[in-house]
LOKE-882801 format. One record per residue: x, y, z of N, C-alpha, C in turn; residue in one letter. Coordinates in pm, whole numbers, plus 50000, padded with zeros to 5 digits. Example, Ala and Ser with C-alpha at 12.3 -4.5 7.8 and 13.67 -1.06 7.14 Angstrom:
> n_X | n_Y | n_Z | ca_X | ca_Y | ca_Z | c_X | c_Y | c_Z | res
> 51319 | 49431 | 50780 | 51230 | 49550 | 50780 | 51320 | 49670 | 50780 | a
> 51285 | 49775 | 50708 | 51367 | 49894 | 50714 | 51290 | 50003 | 50787 | s
//
This chain:
> n_X | n_Y | n_Z | ca_X | ca_Y | ca_Z | c_X | c_Y | c_Z | res
> 50077 | 49876 | 49997 | 49998 | 50004 | 50002 | 50090 | 50130 | 50000 | m
> 50195 | 50125 | 50082 | 50283 | 50233 | 50078 | 50349 | 50259 | 49950 | e
> 50390 | 50157 | 49886 | 50457 | 50167 | 49755 | 50354 | 50233 | 49656 | r
> 50228 | 50179 | 49664 | 50129 | 50231 | 49571 | 50107 | 50381 | 49588 | r
> 50112 | 50429 | 49714 | 50088 | 50570 | 49741 | 50205 | 50648 | 49688 | m
> 50326 | 50600 | 49696 | 50451 | 50670 | 49653 | 50441 | 50688 | 49496 | v
> 50392 | 50579 | 49429 | 50375 | 50580 | 49292 | 50270 | 50674 | 49245 | n
> 50160 | 50687 | 49309 | 50056 | 50778 | 49285 | 50099 | 50925 | 49310 | v
> 50184 | 50951 | 49412 | 50227 | 51077 | 49443 | 50337 | 51123 | 49328 | d
> 50423 | 51031 | 49288 | 50522 | 51065 | 49190 | 50465 | 51094 | 49056 | s
> 50355 | 51015 | 49022 | 50288 | 51035 | 48897 | 50212 | 51168 | 48899 | e
> 50155 | 51205 | 49013 | 50087 | 51334 | 49022 | 50189 | 51446 | 49007 | a
> 50312 | 51438 | 49058 | 50409 | 51542 | 49051 | 50454 | 51547 | 48898 | k
> 50456 | 51431 | 48836 | 50498 | 51427 | 48684 | 50399 | 51503 | 48606 | f
> 50271 | 51481 | 48627 | 50161 | 51543 | 48553 | 50162 | 51690 | 48593 | f
> 50188 | 51737 | 48715 | 50202 | 51872 | 48741 | 50307 | 51948 | 48667 | s
> 50412 | 51880 | 48642 | 50529 | 51934 | 48567 | 50480 | 51948 | 48417 | r
> 50408 | 51843 | 48371 | 50364 | 51839 | 48236 | 50261 | 51965 | 48208 | v
> 50166 | 51968 | 48298 | 50067 | 52075 | 48284 | 50130 | 52224 | 48300 | y
> 50231 | 52222 | 48391 | 50288 | 52355 | 48413 | 50370 | 52394 | 48294 | g
> 50441 | 52304 | 48222 | 50516 | 52343 | 48102 | 50412 | 52373 | 47981 | l
> 50309 | 52294 | 47979 | 50209 | 52316 | 47881 | 50148 | 52454 | 47896 | m
> 50106 | 52492 | 48018 | 50049 | 52630 | 48043 | 50150 | 52732 | 48009 | a
> 50274 | 52706 | 48042 | 50377 | 52811 | 48016 | 50383 | 52833 | 47862 | a
> 50376 | 52724 | 47783 | 50382 | 52736 | 47641 | 50271 | 52816 | 47583 | g
> 50148 | 52793 | 47636 | 50031 | 52863 | 47590 | 50043 | 53007 | 47629 | v
> 50091 | 53031 | 47751 | 50116 | 53176 | 47793 | 50219 | 53246 | 47707 | g
> 50325 | 53179 | 47663 | 50432 | 53239 | 47579 | 50372 | 53268 | 47444 | i
> 50285 | 53177 | 47391 | 50223 | 53203 | 47260 | 50136 | 53321 | 47270 | s
> 50051 | 53330 | 47378 | 49959 | 53447 | 47393 | 50034 | 53575 | 47408 | a
> 50139 | 53573 | 47486 | 50218 | 53694 | 47504 | 50275 | 53749 | 47384 | l
> 50339 | 53661 | 47298 | 50388 | 53709 | 47170 | 50280 | 53760 | 47083 | v
> 50163 | 53693 | 47073 | 50057 | 53742 | 46992 | 50008 | 53875 | 47033 | a
> 49996 | 53895 | 47171 | 49943 | 54029 | 47213 | 50050 | 54137 | 47187 | v
> 50175 | 54112 | 47204 | 50282 | 54207 | 47176 | 50282 | 54245 | 47030 | l
> 50258 | 54147 | 46941 | 50262 | 54174 | 46799 | 50141 | 54258 | 46749 | l
> 50032 | 54243 | 46819 | 49915 | 54325 | 46774 | 49892 | 54447 | 46856 | v
> 49985 | 54480 | 46951 | 49981 | 54603 | 47020 | 50102 | 54688 | 47004 | t
> 50217 | 54635 | 47060 | 50345 | 54715 | 47055 | 50400 | 54713 | 46915 | v
> 50387 | 54604 | 46839 | 50449 | 54588 | 46711 | 50338 | 54582 | 46601 | f
> 50231 | 54654 | 46625 | 50111 | 54628 | 46536 | 50145 | 54678 | 46392 | k
> 50220 | 54787 | 46374 | 50246 | 54824 | 46236 | 50334 | 54729 | 46165 | n
> 50438 | 54684 | 46227 | 50530 | 54587 | 46166 | 50456 | 54452 | 46134 | q
> 50372 | 54418 | 46229 | 50288 | 54285 | 46200 | 50200 | 54308 | 46083 | t
> 50131 | 54415 | 46076 | 50043 | 54432 | 45966 | 50118 | 54436 | 45829 | a
> 50232 | 54500 | 45830 | 50315 | 54502 | 45713 | 50355 | 54360 | 45668 | a
> 50389 | 54286 | 45765 | 50421 | 54139 | 45722 | 50297 | 54056 | 45678 | v
> 50190 | 54068 | 45752 | 50069 | 53990 | 45716 | 50002 | 54039 | 45590 | l
> 50006 | 54164 | 45565 | 49929 | 54210 | 45454 | 50024 | 54259 | 45338 | y
> 50155 | 54233 | 45357 | 50252 | 54272 | 45257 | 50287 | 54178 | 45150 | g
> 50210 | 54066 | 45149 | 50234 | 53957 | 45056 | 50357 | 53878 | 45080 | g
> 50398 | 53869 | 45209 | 50518 | 53792 | 45237 | 50475 | 53648 | 45273 | s
> 50409 | 53584 | 45176 | 50355 | 53445 | 45196 | 50481 | 53351 | 45218 | s
> 50593 | 53383 | 45153 | 50701 | 53290 | 45174 | 50756 | 53282 | 45324 | w
> 50736 | 53398 | 45389 | 50774 | 53400 | 45527 | 50687 | 53311 | 45617 | l
> 50556 | 53318 | 45582 | 50459 | 53235 | 45657 | 50488 | 53084 | 45638 | v
> 50516 | 53050 | 45511 | 50545 | 52909 | 45484 | 50678 | 52862 | 45548 | w
> 50768 | 52960 | 45546 | 50894 | 52927 | 45610 | 50882 | 52899 | 45764 | g
> 50802 | 52990 | 45824 | 50784 | 52965 | 45973 | 50710 | 52845 | 46005 | l
> 50616 | 52805 | 45909 | 50539 | 52677 | 45930 | 50636 | 52561 | 45923 | m
> 50726 | 52566 | 45830 | 50831 | 52456 | 45813 | 50916 | 52440 | 45933 | i
> 50958 | 52568 | 45986 | 51039 | 52566 | 46107 | 50968 | 52508 | 46223 | v
> 50840 | 52534 | 46235 | 50760 | 52486 | 46347 | 50748 | 52336 | 46334 | e
> 50726 | 52283 | 46213 | 50710 | 52133 | 46197 | 50849 | 52069 | 46233 | m
> 50955 | 52128 | 46200 | 51085 | 52073 | 46231 | 51109 | 52068 | 46372 | l
> 51073 | 52176 | 46450 | 51089 | 52186 | 46590 | 51006 | 52067 | 46657 | l
> 50884 | 52049 | 46612 | 50794 | 51941 | 46675 | 50868 | 51806 | 46656 | v
> 50918 | 51787 | 46537 | 50985 | 51652 | 46507 | 51107 | 51638 | 46597 | v
> 51188 | 51742 | 46607 | 51314 | 51741 | 46694 | 51276 | 51725 | 46843 | q
> 51178 | 51787 | 46889 | 51139 | 51777 | 47027 | 51094 | 51639 | 47064 | i
> 51011 | 51578 | 46968 | 50960 | 51434 | 46983 | 51079 | 51341 | 46987 | s
> 51178 | 51356 | 46895 | 51289 | 51265 | 46879 | 51399 | 51277 | 46996 | r
> 51414 | 51398 | 47046 | 51532 | 51419 | 47132 | 51488 | 51452 | 47278 | r
> 51360 | 51450 | 47310 | 51313 | 51490 | 47443 | 51372 | 51409 | 47556 | s
> 51373 | 51281 | 47540 | 51422 | 51187 | 47641 | 51574 | 51183 | 47642 | t
> 51645 | 51221 | 47527 | 51789 | 51219 | 47515 | 51856 | 51344 | 47560 | k
> 51786 | 51457 | 47533 | 51843 | 51585 | 47564 | 51734 | 51673 | 47614 | n
> 51695 | 51657 | 47738 | 51574 | 51733 | 47795 | 51585 | 51890 | 47794 | p
> 51712 | 51931 | 47818 | 51736 | 52078 | 47824 | 51716 | 52142 | 47686 | t
> 51782 | 52079 | 47581 | 51773 | 52130 | 47446 | 51626 | 52126 | 47400 | a
> 51559 | 52015 | 47440 | 51412 | 52000 | 47400 | 51329 | 52107 | 47464 | s
> 51356 | 52143 | 47592 | 51281 | 52246 | 47655 | 51293 | 52377 | 47592 | l
> 51421 | 52408 | 47548 | 51443 | 52541 | 47475 | 51375 | 52534 | 47339 | f
> 51372 | 52425 | 47270 | 51304 | 52409 | 47145 | 51151 | 52427 | 47160 | m
> 51099 | 52373 | 47273 | 50957 | 52386 | 47298 | 50920 | 52529 | 47322 | f
> 51011 | 52608 | 47393 | 50986 | 52750 | 47415 | 50985 | 52824 | 47280 | i
> 51082 | 52787 | 47195 | 51096 | 52854 | 47062 | 50975 | 52821 | 46984 | a
> 50926 | 52696 | 46995 | 50800 | 52666 | 46912 | 50685 | 52740 | 46961 | y
> 50673 | 52760 | 47094 | 50545 | 52823 | 47146 | 50550 | 52970 | 47113 | a
> 50674 | 53026 | 47100 | 50695 | 53172 | 47067 | 50655 | 53187 | 46910 | a
> 50702 | 53098 | 46829 | 50673 | 53106 | 46688 | 50533 | 53090 | 46659 | l
> 50463 | 52993 | 46747 | 50313 | 52968 | 46723 | 50236 | 53089 | 46762 | n
> 50302 | 53180 | 46839 | 50237 | 53298 | 46875 | 50200 | 53387 | 46753 | g
> 50278 | 53367 | 46647 | 50247 | 53430 | 46519 | 50108 | 53385 | 46461 | l
> 50082 | 53255 | 46476 | 49950 | 53206 | 46435 | 49842 | 53278 | 46514 | t
> 49864 | 53292 | 46649 | 49768 | 53355 | 46727 | 49748 | 53505 | 46688 | f
> 49851 | 53557 | 46639 | 49836 | 53697 | 46590 | 49735 | 53719 | 46485 | t
> 49727 | 53631 | 46385 | 49631 | 53634 | 46287 | 49493 | 53608 | 46341 | a
> 49479 | 53521 | 46447 | 49352 | 53509 | 46515 | 49311 | 53624 | 46589 | i
> 49394 | 53690 | 46650 | 49358 | 53805 | 46727 | 49302 | 53916 | 46637 | l
> 49367 | 53931 | 46515 | 49330 | 54025 | 46423 | 49197 | 53993 | 46339 | l
> 49164 | 53863 | 46338 | 49052 | 53814 | 46262 | 48917 | 53812 | 46343 | a
> 48930 | 53783 | 46471 | 48816 | 53767 | 46557 | 48800 | 53874 | 46662 | y
> 48673 | 53896 | 46709 | 48657 | 53993 | 46811 | 48696 | 53931 | 46955 | n
> 48729 | 54015 | 47042 | 48776 | 53972 | 47178 | 48684 | 53882 | 47246 | i
> 48554 | 53900 | 47237 | 48447 | 53821 | 47304 | 48452 | 53675 | 47258 | g
> 48469 | 53660 | 47120 | 48478 | 53529 | 47061 | 48601 | 53452 | 47111 | s
> 48713 | 53521 | 47115 | 48841 | 53473 | 47153 | 48832 | 53427 | 47300 | i
> 48771 | 53506 | 47387 | 48767 | 53475 | 47530 | 48670 | 53351 | 47545 | a
> 48559 | 53346 | 47479 | 48464 | 53236 | 47488 | 48525 | 53105 | 47437 | s
> 48595 | 53110 | 47327 | 48655 | 52993 | 47276 | 48770 | 52946 | 47369 | a
> 48849 | 53033 | 47419 | 48953 | 52997 | 47516 | 48900 | 52930 | 47637 | f
> 48798 | 52988 | 47704 | 48729 | 52934 | 47821 | 48676 | 52796 | 47791 | i
> 48600 | 52780 | 47680 | 48539 | 52658 | 47643 | 48644 | 52551 | 47625 | s
> 48754 | 52588 | 47548 | 48850 | 52494 | 47524 | 48924 | 52445 | 47659 | s
> 48943 | 52546 | 47749 | 49012 | 52501 | 47873 | 48917 | 52411 | 47947 | a
> 48793 | 52433 | 47955 | 48701 | 52346 | 48027 | 48691 | 52206 | 47962 | l
> 48684 | 52204 | 47834 | 48692 | 52072 | 47764 | 48810 | 51995 | 47780 | v
> 48933 | 52076 | 47774 | 49063 | 52012 | 47801 | 49072 | 51955 | 47939 | f
> 49025 | 52026 | 48039 | 49032 | 51978 | 48174 | 48952 | 51855 | 48198 | i
> 48823 | 51856 | 48138 | 48733 | 51743 | 48156 | 48795 | 51625 | 48091 | a
> 48840 | 51632 | 47968 | 48896 | 51517 | 47897 | 49031 | 51466 | 47956 | m
> 49105 | 51562 | 48014 | 49232 | 51527 | 48078 | 49197 | 51442 | 48205 | s
> 49098 | 51483 | 48284 | 49058 | 51410 | 48402 | 49005 | 51273 | 48356 | v
> 48915 | 51270 | 48257 | 48866 | 51144 | 48218 | 48975 | 51053 | 48167 | y
> 49069 | 51105 | 48087 | 49170 | 51020 | 48035 | 49259 | 50959 | 48147 | g
> 49284 | 51033 | 48255 | 49367 | 50985 | 48366 | 49297 | 50889 | 48457 | r
> 49162 | 50910 | 48464 | 49088 | 50831 | 48569 | 49017 | 50712 | 48514 | m
> 48990 | 50709 | 48380 | 48906 | 50600 | 48335 | 48992 | 50462 | 48337 | t
> 48919 | 50358 | 48355 | 48980 | 50231 | 48350 | 48967 | 50172 | 48207 | k
> 48894 | 50227 | 48118 | 48883 | 50186 | 47986 | 49003 | 50210 | 47903 | n
> 49045 | 50123 | 47818 | 49157 | 50142 | 47730 | 49115 | 50236 | 47615 | n
> 49175 | 50349 | 47601 | 49136 | 50442 | 47493 | 49214 | 50437 | 47370 | l
> 49314 | 50338 | 47365 | 49408 | 50331 | 47248 | 49331 | 50307 | 47113 | s
> 49222 | 50228 | 47119 | 49151 | 50211 | 47001 | 49089 | 50339 | 46949 | g
> 49023 | 50416 | 47034 | 48970 | 50539 | 46997 | 49082 | 50640 | 46952 | f
> 49196 | 50635 | 47025 | 49314 | 50722 | 46981 | 49361 | 50690 | 46842 | g
> 49372 | 50565 | 46809 | 49417 | 50523 | 46680 | 49326 | 50566 | 46570 | k
> 49192 | 50552 | 46595 | 49090 | 50598 | 46494 | 49101 | 50752 | 46484 | y
> 49122 | 50813 | 46589 | 49128 | 50962 | 46587 | 49249 | 51006 | 46512 | a
> 49365 | 50932 | 46526 | 49484 | 50971 | 46449 | 49463 | 50946 | 46298 | m
> 49397 | 50835 | 46260 | 49351 | 50810 | 46124 | 49270 | 50923 | 46072 | m
> 49172 | 50960 | 46151 | 49083 | 51073 | 46112 | 49161 | 51204 | 46096 | g
> 49261 | 51225 | 46185 | 49341 | 51349 | 46164 | 49417 | 51349 | 46034 | l
> 49474 | 51239 | 45999 | 49543 | 51228 | 45872 | 49449 | 51261 | 45756 | i
> 49327 | 51194 | 45767 | 49227 | 51223 | 45656 | 49190 | 51373 | 45653 | g
> 49169 | 51437 | 45767 | 49137 | 51576 | 45769 | 49243 | 51665 | 45704 | v
> 49374 | 51631 | 45735 | 49481 | 51708 | 45678 | 49491 | 51700 | 45526 | i
> 49466 | 51578 | 45482 | 49461 | 51554 | 45334 | 49350 | 51627 | 45267 | i
> 49231 | 51620 | 45328 | 49108 | 51698 | 45271 | 49132 | 51844 | 45284 | v
> 49206 | 51885 | 45392 | 49222 | 52039 | 45407 | 49320 | 52085 | 45301 | s
> 49416 | 52005 | 45259 | 49514 | 52046 | 45150 | 49433 | 52054 | 45019 | l
> 49349 | 51963 | 44995 | 49266 | 51962 | 44871 | 49167 | 52091 | 44877 | v
> 49101 | 52113 | 44997 | 49014 | 52224 | 45003 | 49085 | 52360 | 44997 | n
> 49216 | 52363 | 45016 | 49290 | 52483 | 45007 | 49271 | 52535 | 44862 | f
> 49268 | 52455 | 44767 | 49257 | 52489 | 44627 | 49109 | 52504 | 44593 | f
> 49019 | 52421 | 44655 | 48876 | 52431 | 44622 | 48807 | 52551 | 44690 | m
> 48853 | 52581 | 44806 | 48803 | 52693 | 44885 | 48650 | 52678 | 44911 | a
> 48611 | 52556 | 44953 | 48467 | 52534 | 44977 | 48434 | 52565 | 45126 | s
> 48343 | 52654 | 45147 | 48296 | 52690 | 45286 | 48238 | 52576 | 45353 | a
> 48151 | 52498 | 45285 | 48085 | 52385 | 45343 | 48190 | 52277 | 45389 | a
> 48293 | 52248 | 45306 | 48387 | 52159 | 45344 | 48474 | 52206 | 45465 | v
> 48504 | 52332 | 45471 | 48570 | 52391 | 45583 | 48491 | 52380 | 45711 | s
> 48363 | 52401 | 45699 | 48280 | 52391 | 45816 | 48278 | 52249 | 45869 | y
> 48265 | 52150 | 45780 | 48259 | 52009 | 45819 | 48395 | 51973 | 45883 | f
> 48505 | 52023 | 45819 | 48639 | 51984 | 45872 | 48670 | 52044 | 46021 | l
> 48601 | 52162 | 46043 | 48616 | 52210 | 46173 | 48551 | 52127 | 46282 | s
> 48435 | 52074 | 46256 | 48365 | 51987 | 46346 | 48442 | 51856 | 46362 | y
> 48492 | 51810 | 46242 | 48571 | 51684 | 46259 | 48697 | 51696 | 46348 | a
> 48767 | 51812 | 46321 | 48884 | 51840 | 46406 | 48850 | 51856 | 46554 | m
> 48736 | 51919 | 46574 | 48703 | 51928 | 46719 | 48678 | 51789 | 46785 | l
> 48601 | 51708 | 46717 | 48582 | 51567 | 46774 | 48715 | 51491 | 46793 | i
> 48803 | 51510 | 46691 | 48926 | 51435 | 46692 | 49014 | 51476 | 46806 | i
> 49020 | 51608 | 46832 | 49105 | 51655 | 46939 | 49047 | 51639 | 47073 | f
> 48909 | 51627 | 47084 | 48852 | 51592 | 47217 | 48902 | 51452 | 47252 | i
> 48891 | 51362 | 47151 | 48931 | 51223 | 47176 | 49081 | 51216 | 47202 | i
> 49155 | 51287 | 47123 | 49311 | 51279 | 47141 | 49354 | 51339 | 47272 | l
> 49280 | 51434 | 47330 | 49313 | 51490 | 47458 | 49305 | 51388 | 47567 | t
> 49190 | 51305 | 47571 | 49177 | 51204 | 47668 | 49281 | 51093 | 47649 | a
> 49299 | 51046 | 47517 | 49394 | 50944 | 47487 | 49532 | 50982 | 47533 | w
> 49579 | 51098 | 47496 | 49716 | 51149 | 47521 | 49743 | 51151 | 47674 | d
> 49644 | 51197 | 47753 | 49666 | 51197 | 47899 | 49679 | 51053 | 47949 | n
> 49591 | 50969 | 47901 | 49606 | 50822 | 47941 | 49738 | 50767 | 47902 | q
> 49785 | 50801 | 47775 | 49901 | 50746 | 47730 | 50020 | 50794 | 47804 | k
> 50022 | 50921 | 47839 | 50130 | 50984 | 47920 | 50150 | 50905 | 48051 | l
> 50029 | 50877 | 48118 | 50038 | 50804 | 48249 | 50100 | 50660 | 48223 | g
> 50059 | 50598 | 48120 | 50112 | 50465 | 48101 | 50269 | 50468 | 48066 | l
> 50308 | 50569 | 47982 | 50447 | 50591 | 47954 | 50526 | 50617 | 48080 | m
> 50465 | 50706 | 48167 | 50543 | 50739 | 48287 | 50559 | 50612 | 48378 | y
> 50457 | 50530 | 48392 | 50467 | 50408 | 48484 | 50556 | 50308 | 48423 | r
> 50563 | 50305 | 48288 | 50642 | 50202 | 48224 | 50790 | 50239 | 48216 | q
> 50823 | 50374 | 48193 | 50952 | 50406 | 48173 | 51007 | 50509 | 48268 | y
> 50932 | 50629 | 48294 | 50981 | 50725 | 48377 | 50993 | 50687 | 48525 | g
> 50895 | 50618 | 48579 | 50911 | 50570 | 48716 | 51014 | 50476 | 48748 | a
> 51053 | 50404 | 48640 | 51164 | 50299 | 48656 | 51306 | 50357 | 48629 | t
> 51300 | 50484 | 48585 | 51435 | 50541 | 48554 | 51489 | 50507 | 48426 | g
> 51410 | 50443 | 48332 | 51468 | 50405 | 48205 | 51480 | 50521 | 48111 | e
> 51400 | 50627 | 48129 | 51412 | 50748 | 48044 | 51405 | 50866 | 48143 | v
> 51453 | 50981 | 48096 | 51447 | 51110 | 48174 | 51306 | 51150 | 48199 | s
> 51271 | 51170 | 48325 | 51139 | 51227 | 48364 | 51120 | 51364 | 48295 | i
> 51226 | 51440 | 48301 | 51223 | 51582 | 48255 | 51199 | 51575 | 48109 | s
> 51261 | 51488 | 48039 | 51249 | 51481 | 47892 | 51105 | 51432 | 47861 | g
> 51048 | 51339 | 47936 | 50908 | 51283 | 47909 | 50814 | 51392 | 47941 | l
> 50838 | 51485 | 48039 | 50754 | 51583 | 48076 | 50747 | 51686 | 47953 | a
> 50862 | 51724 | 47893 | 50863 | 51812 | 47785 | 50781 | 51761 | 47662 | v
> 50802 | 51631 | 47637 | 50728 | 51570 | 47521 | 50584 | 51569 | 47553 | m
> 50542 | 51536 | 47684 | 50409 | 51541 | 47718 | 50346 | 51681 | 47712 | g
> 50419 | 51783 | 47753 | 50375 | 51920 | 47746 | 50347 | 51957 | 47599 | a
> 50438 | 51917 | 47510 | 50413 | 51956 | 47363 | 50302 | 51884 | 47308 | l
> 50270 | 51756 | 47344 | 50158 | 51687 | 47297 | 50026 | 51757 | 47346 | t
> 50021 | 51790 | 47474 | 49897 | 51844 | 47528 | 49886 | 51980 | 47477 | l
> 49994 | 52062 | 47464 | 49996 | 52186 | 47397 | 49922 | 52189 | 47263 | y
> 49959 | 52100 | 47183 | 49904 | 52085 | 47046 | 49746 | 52051 | 47059 | l
> 49716 | 51962 | 47150 | 49573 | 51925 | 47174 | 49490 | 52051 | 47211 | d
> 49540 | 52130 | 47304 | 49477 | 52247 | 47346 | 49463 | 52356 | 47244 | f
> 49565 | 52378 | 47175 | 49569 | 52483 | 47072 | 49468 | 52452 | 46962 | v
> 49472 | 52326 | 46920 | 49379 | 52290 | 46806 | 49233 | 52289 | 46859 | n
> 49211 | 52253 | 46984 | 49072 | 52268 | 47038 | 49030 | 52418 | 47034 | l
> 49121 | 52500 | 47074 | 49095 | 52640 | 47082 | 49063 | 52702 | 46930 | f
> 49153 | 52667 | 46841 | 49135 | 52717 | 46703 | 49003 | 52659 | 46639 | i
> 48980 | 52532 | 46652 | 48857 | 52483 | 46597 | 48732 | 52540 | 46657 | t
> 48731 | 52559 | 46791 | 48611 | 52612 | 46851 | 48594 | 52759 | 46810 | m
> 48700 | 52835 | 46786 | 48695 | 52970 | 46742 | 48638 | 52968 | 46598 | l
> 48684 | 52885 | 46511 | 48633 | 52873 | 46376 | 48488 | 52838 | 46366 | q
> 48434 | 52750 | 46452 | 48293 | 52717 | 46457 | 48207 | 52825 | 46511 | i
> 48242 | 52874 | 46631 | 48157 | 52955 | 46706 | 48194 | 53102 | 46709 | f
> 48310 | 53135 | 46660 | 48364 | 53274 | 46674 | 48296 | 53366 | 46564 | g
> 48297 | 53496 | 46607 | 48247 | 53608 | 46513 | 48376 | 53684 | 46474 | n
> 48387 | 53696 | 46343 | 48497 | 53772 | 46291 | 48475 | 53926 | 46296 | r
> 48584 | 53994 | 46318 | 48580 | 54145 | 46310 | 48547 | 54184 | 46167 | d
//
């Protein structure tokens, strides 16, 4: 019984670290976005509306490379992965900049609160449920790949109906993934982190990145579905 309590306490500390890093990442992204639309508003507008599409694509490529590198190196080099996660969160603040300029503040606040509540609920469910969510998670990942492919096709078709359908599909997918990722992190910690096989700090960074992506995508899809544009 005592050993079980120690494991529960250590796992709780691990998740506290994960959620803390994830919240810091969201905060960094939000801070960068706010600074760009207030202090550096003129420079931001010049970039966004100046036809610098190559810069946007370049930033997206850098972000994808950072995600890959963090996932690959988190348990091998936790410190470097942490700095890469901070850099990724800062770069992702540029995406939030476009959101702040496109939607009114009421819609942004409502979407953020709704996303936070859904994220918390699904995180608790993922950690507490005795049901194996891996099957749902795998189907959600398959659905995500399908949505990405259809989104690329719709980029050229520019169908509003397809975009609307994709937003709902993304919302459902990331609700499922949030629960699954929390359960998966707990299993990974108990299998590797608690035994000392991998770095707990590195595992926490990888977990923070995973949950950060879940939350951000929940927020963006809710804003697309329910938000009012300026």
